[in-house]
VOTORFI-969262 format. One record per residue (C-alpha): residue in one letter; chain; x, y, z. Coordinates in steps of 0.05 Angstrom, whole numbers, plus 32768, in hexadecimal, padded with zeros to 4 digits. Each point is the difference from the previous one (the first is absolute). Example, Ala and Ser with C-alpha at 12.3 -4.5 7.8 and 13.67 -1.06 7.14 Angstrom:
2
residuo|cadena|u|v|w
a|A|80F6|7FA6|809C
s|A|801B|8045|7FF3
//
This chain:
534
residuo|cadena|u|v|w
x|A|8003|8000|8000
x|A|8007|804E|7FF7
x|A|8011|8033|8039
x|A|7FFD|8043|7FE7
x|A|801B|803A|8037
x|A|7FF8|8047|7FFA
x|A|8036|8020|801C
x|A|800F|8047|8007
x|A|8050|8012|7FFD
x|A|8013|8040|801C
x|A|8056|7FF4|7FE9
x|A|8013|7FF5|7FC5
x|A|7FD0|7FFE|7FC9
x|A|7FEF|804A|7FF9
x|A|7FE0|8014|7FB6
x|A|8013|8047|7FEE
x|A|7FCD|801C|7FD7
x|A|7FE4|8045|7FE4
x|A|8037|8033|800A
x|A|802A|7FD8|802C
x|A|7FD2|7FF2|8037
x|A|8001|7FC9|8026
x|A|7FCE|7FCA|801A
x|A|8004|7FC7|801F
x|A|7FEE|7FBE|7FD7
x|A|7FDB|7FC2|800C
x|A|801F|7FBE|8009
x|A|7FD4|7FC9|7FE6
x|A|801F|7FB2|8012
x|A|7FDC|7FBF|7FE9
x|A|8025|7FB7|8019
x|A|7FE9|7FC9|7FE3
x|A|8010|7FCA|801C
x|A|800E|7FC3|7FCF
x|A|7FCA|7FC4|7FF2
x|A|8016|7FB4|800C
x|A|8026|7FF4|7FC2
x|A|8005|8048|7FE5
x|A|8032|8022|7FDB
x|A|8000|8052|7FE8
x|A|8027|8019|7FC7
x|A|8009|804B|7FEF
x|A|8012|8054|800F
x|A|8040|7FFB|7FD5
x|A|8019|7FD8|7FC3
x|A|8044|7FFB|8014
x|A|7FEF|7FE0|8044
x|A|7FF3|7FBF|7FD0
x|A|8027|7FD3|8028
x|A|7FE8|800F|803E
x|A|7FB5|7FE6|7FE3
x|A|7FDC|7FE4|801E
x|A|8009|8022|8043
x|A|8011|7FD7|802E
x|A|8046|801A|8028
x|A|8002|803C|8025
x|A|800C|8041|7FDF
x|A|801E|8044|8014
x|A|7FC0|8032|7FE8
x|A|8001|8014|7FBA
x|A|7FE4|8048|7FE8
x|A|7FDB|7FFF|7FC2
x|A|8003|804F|7FFF
x|A|8041|8005|8005
x|A|8025|7FB7|7FEF
x|A|8006|7FDC|7FC1
x|A|803B|7FD2|7FFD
x|A|8008|8018|7FBE
x|A|7FBE|7FE3|7FE2
x|A|7FB9|800E|800D
x|A|7FDB|7FFC|8033
x|A|7FAD|8000|7FFB
x|A|7FD3|8006|8038
x|A|7FE3|7FB3|8010
x|A|8005|7FCA|801C
x|A|7FDC|7FBE|7FEA
x|A|8002|7FBF|801A
x|A|7FED|7FB9|7FED
x|A|7FC9|7FFA|8026
x|A|7FD7|803B|7FD1
x|A|8014|803D|803A
x|A|8020|803D|7FE6
x|A|8009|8049|800B
x|A|7FFE|803B|7FD6
x|A|8019|8045|801A
x|A|7FFA|803A|7FD5
x|A|8037|8024|801E
x|A|804C|7FE2|801B
x|A|7FF6|7FD4|8044
x|A|803F|7FE4|8020
x|A|7FF6|7FAE|801C
x|A|8037|7FDB|8025
x|A|7FFB|7FB0|7FFF
x|A|8007|7FD6|8037
x|A|7FE4|7FB5|8003
x|A|7FBF|7FF2|8003
x|A|7FEB|8051|7FF4
x|A|8013|8038|7FD8
x|A|7FF4|8043|8017
x|A|7FEA|803C|7FD8
x|A|7FFD|804A|800F
x|A|7FE6|803A|7FD1
x|A|8001|8048|8012
x|A|7FCD|8015|7FC9
x|A|7FC9|7FD2|8000
x|A|7FDF|7FBE|8024
x|A|8018|7FBE|7FE5
x|A|7FD1|7FC9|7FF8
x|A|7FFF|7FB2|7FF9
x|A|7FDA|7FE6|7FCA
x|A|7FE9|7FBB|7FEB
x|A|7FF8|7FEE|7FB2
x|A|7FF4|7FB5|7FFB
x|A|8030|7FC9|8022
x|A|8045|8006|7FD9
x|A|8038|8029|7FE5
x|A|7FE9|8005|7FC2
x|A|7FB4|8017|8016
x|A|8025|8032|8029
x|A|802D|801C|7FCC
x|A|7FC8|8007|7FC4
x|A|7FD0|8022|8036
x|A|8032|803B|8012
x|A|800F|7FFC|7FBA
x|A|7FBD|8011|7FE4
x|A|7FF0|8028|8034
x|A|8045|8035|800A
x|A|8032|7FEE|7FBA
x|A|7FD5|7FE9|7FD3
x|A|800F|7FDF|7FBC
x|A|8001|803D|7FCC
x|A|8002|7FD5|7FBD
x|A|8049|801F|7FF1
x|A|8041|7FDC|800D
x|A|8042|8023|7FE5
x|A|802A|7FF9|7FBB
x|A|7FF8|7FAC|7FF3
x|A|8045|7FFA|7FE8
x|A|800E|800B|804C
x|A|7FDD|7FAC|8002
x|A|801B|7FEC|7FC0
x|A|8042|8014|8001
x|A|803B|8001|802C
x|A|8019|8046|8020
x|A|804D|801C|7FF7
x|A|8012|802F|802B
x|A|8044|8029|7FF7
x|A|8017|800D|8051
x|A|8022|7FC8|8015
x|A|802D|8005|7FC6
x|A|8005|8049|7FF9
x|A|7FEA|8020|8049
x|A|800D|8044|7FFA
x|A|8029|8003|7FC3
x|A|7FBB|7FFC|7FD4
x|A|8027|8014|7FB8
x|A|7FE2|7FF3|7FB6
x|A|8046|7FD4|7FEF
x|A|7FEB|7FCD|8029
x|A|7FB7|8000|8002
x|A|8006|7FEB|7FBF
x|A|802F|7FCE|8006
x|A|7FD8|7FDC|8042
x|A|7FCF|7FFE|7FCC
x|A|8024|7FD8|7FCA
x|A|8012|7FD7|8028
x|A|7FBC|7FEE|8007
x|A|7FF1|7FE6|7FCD
x|A|8048|7FEA|7FE1
x|A|7FF9|7FD2|8049
x|A|7FC0|7FED|7FE3
x|A|7FD3|801D|8035
x|A|7FB4|8018|7FF1
x|A|8002|8044|7FFD
x|A|7FC3|802C|801F
x|A|8007|803C|8032
x|A|803B|8029|800C
x|A|8006|8022|8034
x|A|8038|803D|8009
x|A|8008|8008|804A
x|A|8028|803B|802D
x|A|8028|8035|7FE6
x|A|7FE5|8009|7FB3
x|A|7FF4|8044|8011
x|A|802C|8047|800C
x|A|7FDB|8005|804C
x|A|7FCD|7FEC|8022
x|A|7FBD|8024|7FF2
x|A|802A|8005|7FAD
x|A|7FDF|7FDE|7FC9
x|A|8040|800F|7FD5
x|A|8022|7FBD|7FF1
x|A|8059|800F|8017
x|A|8017|8017|7FBC
x|A|8044|7FDD|8014
x|A|7FDB|7FC3|800A
x|A|7FD7|7FFF|7FCB
x|A|8011|8026|7FC0
x|A|7FBC|7FEC|7FCF
x|A|7FD1|7FE9|8037
x|A|7FC1|8000|7FC8
x|A|802C|7FCC|7FDE
x|A|801D|7FDC|8038
x|A|7FAA|7FF4|800D
x|A|7FF5|7FF6|7FB0
x|A|8032|7FBD|8003
x|A|7FED|7FE5|8039
x|A|7FB6|7FFF|7FEA
x|A|8023|7FDB|7FC6
x|A|8022|7FD1|801C
x|A|7FA9|7FF8|8017
x|A|8009|8021|8047
x|A|7FD2|802F|801D
x|A|8029|802F|8027
x|A|7FEB|8022|8045
x|A|802A|8031|802C
x|A|800C|800D|8052
x|A|7FE1|8037|801E
x|A|7FEF|8011|8047
x|A|7FD7|803C|801A
x|A|8043|8020|8022
x|A|801E|804B|7FED
x|A|8048|8013|7FFA
x|A|8002|803E|802B
x|A|8023|803D|7FE2
x|A|7FE3|7FF2|7FBB
x|A|7FDA|8021|7FC9
x|A|7FCF|7FCA|800B
x|A|7FF9|8014|804A
x|A|7FFE|804A|8002
x|A|7FCF|7FF2|7FBE
x|A|7FD8|7FCC|802A
x|A|8003|802C|8042
x|A|7FE5|803D|7FE6
x|A|7FC3|7FD6|7FD8
x|A|7FF1|7FE0|804F
x|A|8000|7FC0|7FEC
x|A|8039|7FEB|802C
x|A|7FF2|7FDB|8049
x|A|800F|803C|8036
x|A|8023|7FF6|803C
x|A|7FCF|800E|8034
x|A|7FE9|803E|8017
x|A|8027|8026|7FCB
x|A|7FF8|800A|7FBE
x|A|804F|7FE6|7FEA
x|A|7FFF|7FB7|7FE0
x|A|8004|7FCA|802E
x|A|804D|7FD9|7FF8
x|A|7FEB|7FB6|8003
x|A|803C|7FCF|8011
x|A|8003|7FC6|7FD9
x|A|802C|7FC8|7FE3
x|A|8022|802C|7FC2
x|A|8005|803D|803A
x|A|7FD9|8044|800A
x|A|7FC9|8015|7FD2
x|A|7FC2|8022|7FF8
x|A|7FC9|7FED|7FE6
x|A|7FB4|7FFD|7FDB
x|A|7FD0|800D|8024
x|A|7FC7|7FC7|7FD0
x|A|7FCE|8013|8034
x|A|7FFA|8043|7FE3
x|A|7FDA|7FEE|7FAB
x|A|802B|803D|7FEA
x|A|803C|7FD6|800E
x|A|7FEC|7FC0|7FF7
x|A|7FED|8018|7FBB
x|A|804A|8027|7FEB
x|A|8023|7FBB|8018
x|A|7FCC|7FD5|7FD5
x|A|8019|8032|7FC0
x|A|8043|7FFD|800E
x|A|7FF7|7FB7|7FF0
x|A|7FCC|8008|7FC9
x|A|803A|8022|7FE2
x|A|8038|7FCF|800D
x|A|7FCD|7FD1|7FDB
x|A|7FF4|8037|7FBC
x|A|8051|8011|8003
x|A|8019|7FBE|8005
x|A|7FDC|7FCB|7FFB
x|A|8002|7FEA|8046
x|A|7FC6|7FC0|8008
x|A|7FFD|8008|804C
x|A|8010|8018|8047
x|A|8024|7FDB|803C
x|A|7FE6|8020|803F
x|A|8031|8001|8037
x|A|7FF0|801B|8044
x|A|7FC0|801B|8023
x|A|8019|7FDB|803D
x|A|7FD3|8013|8039
x|A|8038|801D|8026
x|A|800F|8036|7FDC
x|A|7FBD|8020|8013
x|A|7FF6|800F|804B
x|A|7FCC|803B|800C
x|A|8022|8015|803C
x|A|803A|8014|7FCF
x|A|7FE4|8017|7FC1
x|A|7FC4|8027|7FE6
x|A|7FDD|7FEB|7FBE
x|A|7FCD|8023|7FD2
x|A|7FCC|7FCB|8018
x|A|8003|8019|8048
x|A|7FDE|7FBB|801A
x|A|802B|7FD2|7FDA
x|A|8027|7FD6|8026
x|A|803F|7FC9|7FEF
x|A|7FE3|7FD0|7FD4
x|A|7FD1|803B|7FE1
x|A|803E|800E|7FD7
x|A|8013|7FC2|8003
x|A|7FBA|7FEB|7FD3
x|A|8007|8045|7FDC
x|A|8047|7FE9|7FE5
x|A|7FDD|7FBB|7FEC
x|A|7FCC|8025|7FD4
x|A|8038|801F|7FD5
x|A|8002|7FB9|7FEB
x|A|7FC3|8000|7FE0
x|A|800A|8025|7FC8
x|A|8027|7FD2|7FDD
x|A|7FF9|7FB6|7FFE
x|A|8051|7FF0|8004
x|A|8006|8015|804A
x|A|8020|7FE0|8037
x|A|8007|8007|804C
x|A|801D|7FF4|8041
x|A|7FCE|802A|802E
x|A|7FBA|7FFB|800A
x|A|7FCA|8016|801D
x|A|7FBB|7FE7|7FFB
x|A|7FFD|7FF3|7FB2
x|A|7FF9|7FB2|7FFE
x|A|7FEA|7FE7|7FCB
x|A|8007|804B|7FD1
x|A|802B|7FEB|7FC1
x|A|8038|800D|801D
x|A|804A|7FD0|8000
x|A|801B|7FF5|8045
x|A|803B|7FEA|800E
x|A|8017|7FE0|8041
x|A|8038|8029|8028
x|A|8044|7FFA|7FF4
x|A|8019|7FC2|8013
x|A|804B|7FE6|801C
x|A|802C|7FD6|7FC5
x|A|7FF5|7FBF|8039
x|A|7FD8|7FC5|8014
x|A|7FDD|801C|802A
x|A|7FE8|8035|7FDA
x|A|7FEF|7FC6|7FCE
x|A|7FCF|7FDD|802F
x|A|7FDF|804A|800D
x|A|7FE3|8001|7FBB
x|A|7FC7|7FC9|7FF9
x|A|7FE6|8014|8048
x|A|8007|804E|7FEF
x|A|7FDE|7FEA|7FC1
x|A|7FBC|7FE8|801E
x|A|7FFA|803E|802E
x|A|8012|8029|7FC4
x|A|7FBB|7FE1|7FE9
x|A|7FD9|7FF6|8041
x|A|8002|804E|7FFD
x|A|7FE6|800E|7FCA
x|A|803D|800A|7FD8
x|A|7FF3|7FC7|7FC4
x|A|8033|801E|7FCD
x|A|803F|7FF8|8025
x|A|804F|7FE8|7FE4
x|A|8030|7FE1|8035
x|A|803B|802B|800F
x|A|803B|7FF9|7FCB
x|A|8020|7FBE|7FF0
x|A|8035|7FF0|802F
x|A|7FEE|8040|802D
x|A|7FF7|8053|7FF3
x|A|8025|8017|8039
x|A|803A|8020|7FD1
x|A|8031|7FFD|8047
x|A|7FFE|7FB7|7FFD
x|A|801E|7FFA|7FC0
x|A|8037|8033|8008
x|A|804A|7FD0|800B
x|A|7FEA|7FC6|7FDE
x|A|8024|7FE8|7FD2
x|A|7FDF|7FDA|7FBF
x|A|8012|7FBC|801B
x|A|7FF8|800E|803B
x|A|7FB1|8001|7FF9
x|A|7FDA|7FC5|8023
x|A|7FE0|7FE1|7FB7
x|A|7FCD|7FDB|802A
x|A|7FDF|803F|8021
x|A|7FF4|8017|7FC5
x|A|7FEB|7FC8|7FD8
x|A|7FD4|7FF3|802A
x|A|7FE3|804B|8017
x|A|7FF2|8002|7FAC
x|A|7FD9|7FB9|800F
x|A|7FCF|801B|8032
x|A|7FFC|8041|7FDB
x|A|7FF1|7FD3|7FBB
x|A|7FAE|7FEE|801A
x|A|7FFB|8045|8018
x|A|7FD4|8035|7FEA
x|A|803B|801F|7FE4
x|A|804E|8001|8002
x|A|8031|802D|8003
x|A|804E|7FF6|7FEB
x|A|802B|8029|8016
x|A|8048|7FDF|800F
x|A|8011|7FED|7FBC
x|A|800C|7FAC|7FFC
x|A|8027|8000|7FC9
x|A|8036|8022|801F
x|A|7FFE|7FD9|8048
x|A|7FE3|7FB8|7FF3
x|A|802E|7FD1|7FCD
x|A|7FE1|7FD5|7FC8
x|A|7FD1|7FDB|8025
x|A|7FE3|801F|8030
x|A|7FF9|8039|7FD4
x|A|7FC9|7FCC|7FCF
x|A|7FE1|7FFE|8045
x|A|7FF5|8041|8014
x|A|7FE4|8008|7FAE
x|A|7FDC|7FC8|8001
x|A|7FDC|8021|8040
x|A|7FF0|8048|7FD2
x|A|7FEA|7FD2|7FCD
x|A|7FCC|7FD6|8025
x|A|7FE4|8042|801E
x|A|7FFA|8011|7FBA
x|A|7FDD|7FC2|7FED
x|A|7FC8|800A|8045
x|A|7FF9|8049|7FE8
x|A|7FBC|7FF5|7FD6
x|A|7FEB|7FD0|804E
x|A|8018|803F|8021
x|A|7FE7|8033|7FDD
x|A|7FBA|7FD8|8000
x|A|8004|8007|804D
x|A|800D|8046|7FF9
x|A|7FCB|8011|7FE4
x|A|7FD6|7FD5|8036
x|A|801A|802E|802C
x|A|7FEA|803C|7FEC
x|A|7FBB|7FE2|7FFF
x|A|7FFC|7FDB|8043
x|A|8039|8021|8024
x|A|8024|7FC7|8009
x|A|8048|7FE9|800E
x|A|802B|7FE4|7FC8
x|A|802A|7FEF|802E
x|A|7FD3|7FCE|8042
x|A|801C|7FE5|8042
x|A|7FE4|7FBD|8001
x|A|7FD2|8008|8035
x|A|7FD5|8036|7FD3
x|A|7FFC|7FC8|7FD3
x|A|7FF9|7FC0|8025
x|A|7FE7|8013|803A
x|A|8000|7FCB|803F
x|A|8030|7FDD|7FE0
x|A|803B|800D|8033
x|A|801C|803E|7FD4
x|A|8004|802B|8037
x|A|804B|8014|8009
x|A|8014|7FEA|7FC2
x|A|8037|8031|7FE8
x|A|801E|7FDC|7FBC
x|A|7FD4|7FE8|7FCF
x|A|7FC9|8035|7FE3
x|A|7FBF|7FF5|7FCD
x|A|800B|8020|7FB9
x|A|7FB4|8010|7FFA
x|A|7FD9|7FCE|7FFF
x|A|8021|7FBC|7FDF
x|A|8051|8010|8009
x|A|801A|7FEB|8041
x|A|8049|8010|8004
x|A|8036|7FEE|8033
x|A|803E|8018|7FF2
x|A|8045|7FE8|8026
x|A|801F|8041|802B
x|A|802C|7FE0|8024
x|A|8045|7FE5|7FF1
x|A|7FEE|7FB6|8008
x|A|7FDF|7FDE|7FBC
x|A|7FD0|7FEC|8025
x|A|7FBA|8005|8017
x|A|7FBC|7FF3|8013
x|A|7FBB|8013|7FE4
x|A|7FC0|7FFE|8020
x|A|7FCB|7FED|7FD7
x|A|7FAD|8014|7FFF
x|A|7FD6|7FC8|7FF9
x|A|7FF8|7FEC|7FBC
x|A|8036|7FEA|7FBE
x|A|8027|8026|7FF2
x|A|803F|8000|7FC7
x|A|8043|8016|8012
x|A|8031|8025|7FC5
x|A|8008|7FBA|7FE9
x|A|7FC9|7FEF|7FF5
x|A|7FFA|7FCB|803F
x|A|7FBB|7FF5|8017
x|A|7FFC|8006|804C
x|A|7FC1|7FF6|8037
x|A|7FF9|803C|8028
x|A|7FED|8008|8047
x|A|804D|7FF1|8017
x|A|8049|8013|7FFC
x|A|8032|7FE6|7FDA
x|A|804E|8005|8001
x|A|8028|801F|7FBE
x|A|803C|7FFA|7FE7
x|A|800A|8041|7FD4
x|A|8040|8007|7FDA
x|A|8017|804B|7FEC
x|A|7FDC|7FFE|7FC1
x|A|7FC0|7FEF|801B
x|A|7FC1|802F|8015
x|A|7FCB|7FD0|801D
x|A|7FBB|8017|7FF4
x|A|7FC6|7FE2|7FFA
x|A|7FBC|7FFB|7FDA
x|A|7FB4|7FF4|801D
x|A|7FDC|7FC8|7FD5
//
């Protein structure tokens, strides 16, 4: 059962309203006492590896934390119960209960059927319904490539074209190619660096001729003391310091910058116009929208055009820009479930632990309404983990197994060049994974279209599809739509156990298995186990 307590908090929970007036805020708490054999998911995509929540976890605040990924004010259980908040809340987990607290609203537990699926569907229909739209179809049917790990901050025309040509020359399918950070002169500027890009229009044409769609990395930040900064300041398009007419200077991972105030409709329209100009001038197909993290927008330190805006309102305003561009990608998000936006898992390390996080994090994304999600870059997207590693010192098995995890996800994205770090045999296996994704493209795209109509995830928790069969805590296998069970190897061992639901299943080698039991499998490096429901 659930217990709701309303408490007045005199310290620490005060709000600034109007012209700096201070008003005490009411803190509403909700304690969810777990029922027998009840498990809960929700809150933050980056906490997927902790889900379902069975271990104690310290407080996590959706208003100012996101662990580098999407946050959603939703908790759902395998007993058909769920909680939704219109505003961000904090939560902490203890063995037999979950405590939620909000300074904005009363939270309540709602009931919808008796399963994880019924709870999700009710929450989705009520609070983030299907839109009938999905991002550009190419995201689902072909691999993606990102220049980040190979070039990092040395984005330049010569090496980008070299990377793209190597994709084709090594027999990998062409798809979306993303040019990452530092192509521009500085933040807030939309000109290619002349010393790095002698002919950007010609570069984009060559990439198109090679079969790629081209996306550019962008962010909402503006380098201070630049012409753009002064122009945007004069127009009132920048976030301001609290109780000041001066633009706020926000600390982020690349220094300190001003930031677009996208709660201002004119500022948002201006930003969109800059991107549209890039498309017209250079033939750019779309954009990778980085940043937008809630911790950058603490209303205690900033003033917004929308005086009622809180941190996550800025996150949402940033995400809404992507609706103008079918080729888009986001890493931070707030309440944009089932919108036609590509989401990506936050940057993962180059490690086996990170590989093991991919499946549960992708499951969490789906359960929070983000069906159109890509795992992080194959092998990891945290560039610091790749520094000072010699080409012949990479853990080749890790890269191959990571590629296999991606192969039967809604999307897959390469960044570190497999042809640079893998031997001939392992390169063929990585290529096989890319081509498997391509072969499954029509099925994956079919599932994406179904998601656009129903809101159901593409990557599904086993308990979502097969309730009451003992899958509640399963984290290393998943359903791809309704038909395929995928069980990648995510450890250094070339074997694994697979728990099959009831029924009959045909594996990737054509062998028929009777379900309702666990099977032990030897899985050589070249194999990705998956099972088709008969």
